[in-house]
C-alpha positions as CSV (number, residue, x, y, z in Angstrom):
1,M,-67.2,182.4,-139.8
2,A,-69.5,184.8,-138.1
3,K,-68.2,187.7,-135.9
4,K,-69.9,190.1,-133.6
5,L,-70.3,193.7,-134.6
6,T,-71.6,196.6,-132.6
7,L,-73.5,199.4,-134.3
8,S,-75.2,202.6,-133.1
9,I,-78.6,202.9,-134.7
10,D,-81.6,205.0,-133.7
11,E,-83.9,203.0,-131.5
12,H,-86.9,203.6,-133.7
13,V,-85.0,202.2,-136.7
14,I,-84.0,199.2,-134.7
15,E,-87.6,198.5,-133.6
16,A,-88.9,198.9,-137.2
17,A,-86.1,196.6,-138.5
18,K,-86.9,194.0,-135.9
19,D,-90.6,194.1,-136.8
20,Y,-89.7,193.8,-140.5
21,A,-87.3,190.9,-139.9
22,N,-89.9,189.1,-137.8
23,S,-92.5,189.6,-140.6
24,Q,-90.1,188.1,-143.1
25,G,-89.3,185.1,-140.8
26,I,-85.6,185.9,-140.4
27,S,-83.5,187.3,-137.6
28,L,-82.3,190.9,-137.5
29,S,-78.7,189.7,-137.9
30,N,-79.7,187.8,-141.1
31,L,-81.6,190.8,-142.3
32,I,-78.6,193.1,-141.9
33,E,-76.1,190.5,-143.2
34,N,-78.2,189.9,-146.4
35,F,-78.5,193.6,-146.9
36,L,-74.8,194.1,-146.7
37,K,-74.0,191.1,-148.9
38,G,-76.3,192.6,-151.6
39,R,-74.8,196.0,-151.3
40,T,-71.1,194.9,-151.3
41,G,-71.3,192.2,-153.9
42,V,-70.1,189.5,-151.4
43,L,-73.1,187.4,-152.3
44,G,-71.2,185.4,-155.0
45,Q,-72.1,182.7,-157.5
46,K,-70.7,179.9,-155.2
47,E,-72.9,181.0,-152.3
48,K,-76.7,180.4,-152.6
49,P,-78.9,183.4,-152.0
50,P,-80.8,183.4,-148.8
51,E,-84.2,181.7,-148.9
52,K,-86.0,184.9,-147.8
53,S,-84.3,187.8,-149.5
54,V,-84.5,191.3,-148.2
55,S,-86.4,193.7,-150.5
56,N,-85.2,197.2,-151.0
57,T,-88.3,199.2,-151.7
58,P,-91.4,198.6,-153.8
59,L,-90.0,200.9,-156.5
60,V,-86.7,198.9,-156.7
61,D,-88.7,195.6,-156.8
62,K,-90.8,197.0,-159.7
63,I,-87.7,198.1,-161.6
64,R,-86.1,194.7,-161.1
65,Q,-89.3,193.0,-162.5
66,I,-89.2,195.3,-165.5
67,Q,-85.5,194.6,-166.1
68,K,-86.2,190.8,-166.1
69,R,-88.7,191.2,-168.9
70,K,-87.0,191.4,-172.4
71,K,-88.3,194.3,-174.5
72,S,-87.6,194.9,-178.1
73,P,-86.2,198.3,-179.2
74,E,-89.6,199.0,-180.8
75,Q,-91.5,198.3,-177.6
76,I,-89.1,200.6,-175.7
77,K,-89.6,203.4,-178.3
78,M,-93.4,203.0,-178.1
79,F,-93.3,203.1,-174.3
80,E,-91.1,206.3,-174.3
81,K,-93.3,208.0,-176.9
82,E,-96.4,207.3,-174.8
83,L,-94.6,208.4,-171.6
84,Y,-93.4,211.6,-173.1
85,K,-96.8,212.3,-174.5
86,R,-98.4,212.0,-171.1
87,K,-95.6,213.7,-169.2
88,P,-93.5,216.0,-171.5
89,H,-91.1,217.0,-168.6
90,M,-89.9,213.4,-168.5
91,K,-88.1,213.7,-171.8
92,E,-86.1,216.6,-170.5
93,Y,-85.3,214.7,-167.3
94,A,-84.3,211.5,-169.3
95,T,-82.0,213.6,-171.5
96,Y,-80.4,215.2,-168.4
97,L,-79.8,211.7,-166.8
98,E,-78.3,210.3,-170.0
99,E,-75.9,213.2,-170.2
100,K,-75.1,213.0,-166.5
101,Y,-74.3,209.3,-166.5
102,R,-72.4,208.9,-169.8
């Protein structure tokens, strides 16, 4: 059952959100509801996802695409080796993140 909710949001953010929702062919209410469902895990297996899903950012979309593709450990090692060769600082950062999130 839908209920009303009052939020205080900067007017520029509201206008941008309305424009985005309109470009996606959904209402602002649906945009916000879908966003909150995705963030809170309410969107369960029994409930079908909305026809037009809300995208986070292009970076998040790219990460999701990469996650969907299965890579062998050898492919991952080759990718890491090439990445670290091009950008040596990334290895340091990757090690930092691995330690931080263990």
